[in-house]
Structure formats: C-alpha cells, structure tokens
C-alpha positions as CSV (number, residue, x, y, z in Angstrom):
1,X,87.8,128.1,164.7
2,X,86.2,128.0,161.2
3,X,82.8,129.3,160.5
4,X,81.2,126.5,158.5
5,X,77.9,128.0,157.3
6,X,76.0,125.9,154.9
7,X,75.6,127.3,151.4
8,X,72.3,125.5,151.1
9,X,69.5,128.1,151.2
10,X,67.1,125.5,152.6
11,X,69.4,124.6,155.5
12,X,67.8,125.3,158.9
13,X,64.4,126.3,157.5
14,X,61.2,124.3,157.9
15,X,58.6,123.5,155.2
16,X,56.2,125.6,157.3
17,X,58.5,128.6,157.2
18,X,58.9,128.2,153.5
19,X,55.2,128.1,152.9
20,X,54.5,131.0,155.2
21,X,56.9,133.2,153.3
22,X,55.6,132.1,149.9
23,X,52.0,132.6,150.9
24,X,52.8,136.0,152.4
25,X,54.6,137.1,149.2
26,X,52.5,135.5,146.5
27,X,49.2,134.5,148.2
28,X,47.4,131.2,147.4
29,X,46.0,132.5,144.1
30,X,49.4,133.2,142.5
31,X,50.9,130.1,144.1
32,X,48.2,128.0,142.5
33,X,49.2,129.5,139.1
34,X,52.9,129.1,139.6
35,X,52.6,125.5,141.0
36,X,49.6,123.7,139.7
37,X,48.6,121.6,142.7
38,X,45.2,121.2,144.2
39,X,46.2,122.2,147.7
40,X,46.9,125.8,146.5
41,X,43.9,126.1,144.2
42,X,40.9,124.5,146.0
43,X,40.1,125.7,149.5
44,X,43.7,126.3,150.4
45,X,45.0,126.5,154.0
46,X,48.4,126.3,155.4
47,X,47.6,123.1,157.3
48,X,46.2,121.3,154.3
49,X,49.1,122.4,152.1
50,X,51.7,121.2,154.7
51,X,49.9,117.8,155.0
52,X,50.0,117.3,151.2
53,X,53.6,118.6,150.7
54,X,54.9,116.4,153.5
55,X,53.5,113.3,151.8
56,X,54.3,114.3,148.2
57,X,58.0,114.6,147.3
58,X,57.6,116.0,143.8
59,X,55.3,118.8,145.0
60,X,57.6,119.7,147.9
61,X,60.5,119.9,145.5
62,X,58.5,122.4,143.3
63,X,57.7,124.5,146.4
64,X,61.4,124.5,147.5
65,X,62.6,125.4,144.0
66,X,60.1,128.3,143.9
67,X,61.3,129.4,147.3
68,X,64.9,129.4,146.2
69,X,64.0,131.4,143.0
70,X,62.1,133.9,145.1
71,X,64.7,134.4,147.9
72,X,66.2,137.6,146.3
73,X,62.8,139.2,146.2
74,X,62.1,138.7,149.9
C-alpha cells in the first residue's frame, strides 16, 4: 500500500490552527506589521480575526502565505 501524504503544507490544518501558531510566534503587533489588516492592528482577538479571514479571501491568502514562509521557524 502506498503512503500518499500530501505535499501541501496547509493540508489538514485549519485556519484557527494557522492563526494560533502565528499569534504565538509573532504576536498581534508583529502580525499587524507583516500583514496590514485592521483585525491584527485594532483591538485584535482570535475570534474577530477568524471571522474576518473566513469572509475575506485575499487576507486569508496573505495569512496562509506567511504561515508557509514561517513553517521552518516553528
């Protein structure tokens, strides 16, 4: 039987897990500098960020790209 593991680093990980890792690593202050979106700069919370990112594809894509770039540092 072949082991068909996905090479996609986002496979099997939720947006919440991505955000939790990024917030833990960078904090909201640095995230707001790296990705200039209001949900990271003004009164940031995990819940409000998730709500915004689930509705806004371009912002979610930026967060996913940052996560992939940061993976070797985790």
